[in-house]
RODREN-866912 format. One line per field, with one value per residue (C-alpha): x, y, z. Coordinates in Angstrom, 1 decimal. Layout:
BEGIN
u = X/...
v = Y/...
w = Z/...
end
This chain:
BEGIN
u = -44.1/-43.0/-40.2/-40.0/-36.9/-36.1/-36.3/-34.1/-31.5/-31.6/-31.2/-28.3/-26.6/-27.0/-25.5/-22.5/-22.0/-22.3/-19.7/-17.3/-17.0/-16.2/-13.1/-9.7/-8.9/-8.1/-9.2/-11.9/-13.1/-12.3/-14.4/-14.3/-11.9/-11.3/-10.7/-8.0/-8.0/-4.7/-3.3/-3.6/-6.6/-8.0/-6.0/-8.0/-7.0/-8.1/-7.2/-6.7/-5.3/-3.0/-0.1/-1.4/-2.7/-3.8/-3.4/-4.8/-3.8/-3.4/-4.4/-1.7/-2.2/0.2/0.1/2.1/3.1/0.6/-0.2/-2.1/-4.3/-5.9/-8.8/-7.5/-10.2/-11.7/-8.6/-6.6/-3.1/-0.2/1.7/4.0/4.6/6.4/7.7/9.0/10.7/11.4/8.8/5.9/3.2/5.2/7.1/4.8/6.4/3.3/1.1/3.7/3.6/-0.2/-0.5/2.3/2.1/5.1/5.4/5.1/7.8/8.7/10.7/12.2/15.3/18.2/17.2/13.8/15.4/17.3/13.9/11.8/14.0/12.1/12.5/14.6/16.7/16.1/17.8/17.3/17.7/17.4/14.6/13.2/11.3/9.0/6.4/3.5/5.1/8.1/9.2/11.6/12.8/13.2/14.6/12.3/13.8/13.5/15.2/15.1/12.6/13.7/13.3/16.2/18.7/21.1/18.8/16.2/13.1/14.0/17.6/18.4/19.1/17.3/13.8/12.2/9.4/8.3/7.2/5.1/4.6/1.5/0.8/1.0/0.4/2.9/1.9/4.0/4.0/5.8/6.3/7.4/9.2/9.7/9.4/12.7/14.4/13.9/10.2/9.9/11.8/9.4/8.0/5.0/3.2/-0.4/-1.4/0.5/0.0/1.5/2.1/1.5/1.5/3.7/6.2/7.3/6.7/5.1/2.4/-0.5/0.8/4.3/2.8/0.6/3.7/5.6/2.6/2.4/6.1/5.7/2.0/0.6/-2.8/-4.4/-3.2/-4.4/-3.4/-2.6/-0.7/-2.3/-3.5/-4.6/-3.8/-6.2/-6.8/-8.6/-5.2/-3.9/-6.9/-6.5/-2.8/-3.7/-6.8/-4.9/-3.3/-5.3/-4.9/-4.3/-7.3/-7.3/-9.0/-10.0/-10.8/-11.4/-8.1/-9.2
v = -6.0/-9.5/-10.0/-12.9/-15.1/-13.3/-9.9/-11.1/-12.2/-8.9/-6.9/-9.1/-8.7/-4.9/-4.8/-6.8/-4.6/-1.5/-2.8/-3.5/0.2/1.0/-1.1/-1.3/-4.3/-7.3/-5.8/-7.2/-4.8/-6.1/-5.5/-1.9/-0.8/2.9/4.1/6.6/7.8/7.4/7.4/3.9/3.1/3.2/2.3/0.2/0.4/-2.2/-1.9/-5.4/-5.3/-3.1/-2.4/-4.7/-3.2/-4.6/-2.4/-3.3/-1.5/-2.4/-6.0/-6.5/-7.2/-5.7/-6.9/-4.9/-6.6/-9.4/-10.8/-13.8/-11.8/-10.2/-11.8/-12.8/-15.3/-13.4/-11.5/-12.5/-13.7/-11.3/-10.3/-8.3/-8.5/-5.7/-6.5/-3.7/-5.3/-8.5/-8.1/-10.6/-8.1/-7.3/-10.4/-13.5/-16.3/-18.4/-15.7/-14.8/-18.4/-18.5/-15.4/-16.3/-17.6/-19.0/-15.6/-13.5/-10.9/-10.5/-7.4/-6.9/-5.7/-8.1/-8.8/-10.2/-12.2/-14.2/-15.8/-15.3/-17.0/-16.1/-12.4/-10.2/-7.8/-4.1/-1.7/1.9/4.2/1.5/1.2/-1.4/-0.6/-3.2/-2.9/-0.9/0.1/1.3/0.6/2.8/1.7/4.5/4.4/3.6/3.7/5.0/8.1/7.4/4.8/1.4/-1.6/-0.4/2.5/2.4/0.2/1.0/-0.9/-0.3/0.4/2.6/0.5/-2.7/-2.0/-0.3/2.1/2.1/4.5/2.7/4.5/3.5/5.5/9.1/8.4/7.9/5.9/5.9/3.1/4.2/0.8/1.3/4.5/7.8/11.1/10.9/13.5/11.2/11.0/14.8/15.2/13.0/14.8/14.5/11.8/11.4/8.8/8.1/5.3/6.6/4.6/5.6/3.6/3.7/2.6/1.4/4.3/7.8/9.5/10.8/14.3/13.4/11.6/14.7/16.9/14.7/14.5/18.3/18.4/16.4/17.1/14.1/14.7/11.8/10.2/7.0/6.5/2.8/0.6/2.8/0.2/2.0/5.5/8.5/9.3/12.5/13.9/13.1/14.8/17.8/18.1/18.3/20.5/23.6/21.9/22.6/20.1/17.1/14.7/12.4/9.1/6.9/3.3/0.2/-1.6/-3.5
w = -11.1/-12.0/-14.5/-16.9/-17.5/-20.8/-19.1/-16.3/-18.8/-20.5/-17.3/-16.1/-19.5/-19.3/-15.8/-16.9/-20.0/-18.0/-15.5/-18.3/-19.0/-15.4/-14.9/-16.5/-18.6/-16.6/-13.3/-11.0/-8.2/-4.8/-1.7/-0.6/-3.3/-3.9/-7.5/-8.5/-12.1/-13.9/-17.4/-18.8/-16.6/-13.1/-10.0/-7.6/-3.9/-1.4/2.3/3.7/7.3/9.3/6.9/4.1/0.9/-2.5/-5.6/-9.1/-12.3/-15.9/-15.4/-12.7/-9.0/-6.4/-2.8/-0.3/3.0/2.7/6.2/7.3/9.7/6.7/4.8/1.4/0.7/-2.2/-3.4/-6.5/-6.5/-7.0/-10.0/-7.7/-4.0/-2.1/1.4/3.6/6.6/8.6/11.3/11.2/10.3/7.1/6.2/6.2/4.1/4.2/2.8/0.2/-0.9/-0.9/-3.0/-5.5/-9.0/-10.9/-12.5/-9.4/-8.8/-5.1/-4.2/-0.8/1.1/1.7/5.3/4.1/1.3/3.9/4.8/1.7/-0.8/-3.9/-3.2/-5.5/-3.5/-3.8/-1.5/-0.3/-3.3/-5.9/-8.5/-10.8/-14.0/-15.6/-18.4/-16.9/-13.6/-11.7/-8.1/-6.1/-2.6/-0.1/3.5/6.4/9.9/13.4/14.5/18.3/19.4/20.1/22.5/24.8/25.0/22.0/19.9/17.3/16.3/12.6/11.7/8.7/5.6/6.8/5.5/2.5/2.0/-1.7/-4.3/-6.9/-10.2/-12.2/-15.3/-14.3/-10.6/-7.8/-4.7/-1.5/1.1/4.2/5.9/9.5/9.9/11.8/10.1/8.3/6.1/3.1/3.8/4.1/0.8/-1.3/-4.3/-6.6/-4.5/-5.5/-2.9/0.4/2.9/6.2/9.3/12.9/16.2/19.3/20.2/16.8/14.4/14.9/16.8/14.7/15.3/14.0/11.0/10.2/10.4/8.0/5.5/5.7/4.5/1.3/0.7/-1.1/-2.8/-0.9/2.3/3.9/7.6/8.0/10.4/13.1/15.6/18.8/17.4/17.7/14.0/15.0/16.0/12.5/10.9/13.1/12.2/8.5/8.9/7.7/4.7/1.5/-1.2/1.1/1.3/4.3/3.7/6.6/5.9/7.9/8.4/11.5
end
């Protein structure tokens, strides 16, 4: 059946109108975005690359560890950028600059702020509340693994994991870390992004054990290059109430 120009216009308008009821105000769905229902509107989650994530909520765009190896060609600029550590797959000054607007808030540990001059420093245990969201910095560090005896890939206090509160939901981004006591002690986490890859962070089995301790409602394995995710899934198979979401990060 052929459709005339007037009918096409009507169909297109109907599609646009229908779409407007599915998205929170000010949000545009990115490619492959997952939706989490929250008070105040939907949270849109877009995996980008490795440990890089984009979050949209309440008309704001949050980029976590933006990295030039990700495809940002169709993604919006940031209202907030969170940086976890000084390593190049987390701290990319060129990408921070590319995604920034004059009003963009960049939060990072002190070691990052030495290079990313626009960053406001937030340290382990500190928090920052802004209209519509709250950010808490939690420790991320190695317990034993390092480049040589007596040294660690990530020293305690240098980097931040983050808990981002949006409406009634709490999202945790692990950054690069081992299964630390602070990670096990997390409470009321709705969505967790948990790293795993050797030698820098955890094995999938170690990551699963840590997730089982703090029991987020949804967990995304990320920063997992080369890891066997089936081992992570198996480690959580007996944990009711924890949903494992596998997405394409590479």
